[in-house]
N, C-alpha and C positions, 0 to 999 in steps of 0.2 A: 536535545542529546543528538550527537552526530554519530556516524558509523565508527569513528575512532573512539568515541566515548564508550560505545557498546563493546567494542573489541577490548578496551582496557578493563571494563567492568567484568566481562566474562572471563578474561585472563586472570584477573585478581580473584574472582570467586572460585574458579575451577583449578587454578594453579597451572594451567597450560601456558605454553609460550604464545606470545602475541601473534607471531607469524602464522602459527597453526590456527589460532582462533580467527584471524583475519581471512584466511583461505576458506574456513568453514562458513563464516558470515557471508562472504562474497558468493560462495557456491549456493548457499541458501537463497540469496536474493536472485541469482541467475535462474534457479529452479522455479521460483515463484513467477518471475517475468516470463520465462518460456511457457509455463503452464497457462498463464493468463493470455499470452499471445496466441495459444492454440485453442482458446476459448474453453479451457478446463479450469474449474474452481479449485482453490486450495483451502482445505479446512484444517484448522489447528484447534483442537478441543481445548476449551478453557481460555483461548486467546481471541479467535475470530476467524473470519473467512475472507479470502481475497477472491473476487469475481470480476468478470467483464460485463459491464452494463451497456446496453445498446441505446444510443440516443437517436431519436427519430429525425427524419429530414425536417428542416424548418426554413422559413424565409426570414432574412435579416436585411438591415439597411446599412449601406456604406454612406454615412452622412457627408463625408468630405467630397465624394464624387456624385452624391445625390442619386444613387442607383440602388435597386433591389437585387440582392444576391440570394442564391439557394445554397444552404449548408447541407451537404448530403448526410445520410444516416451514417453513424460511425460508432465504434465501441470505445469505452473508456474504462480504465481500471477503477475498482471500488473496493473498499474495506468495510466490513460490518463486524463490529466487536461482539464477542460472546456476552451472554447475560451476566456472567460473573465478572467479567472485565468491565462491562458497562456500570454495574452496581458499585464496583470498587472505585471507579472514577467519580461517580455521582456522590458517593459518601465521603470522599476525601476532600472535596472542594469546600473550603471555608468561606462563609459569606460575611 
């Protein structure tokens, strides 16, 4: 599902205009990105939480140049689904 699909689905469900829904979706995504960039978590009850995880410094190899490089510690965005969301996905998968 793409952002356009989300906008279309929300517009169809709510009866709002697509342009308004698109502005709301984009504003929501910007708010989440800004919060994570400030190292603030975003908690959405019943959906999940967006956080910034810290990756420790590590040593890696550049095989083509045959040298060792140091990858510095850095933060990455992460999403952890809520228990209800996780259970919904687990129970919906058919084997």
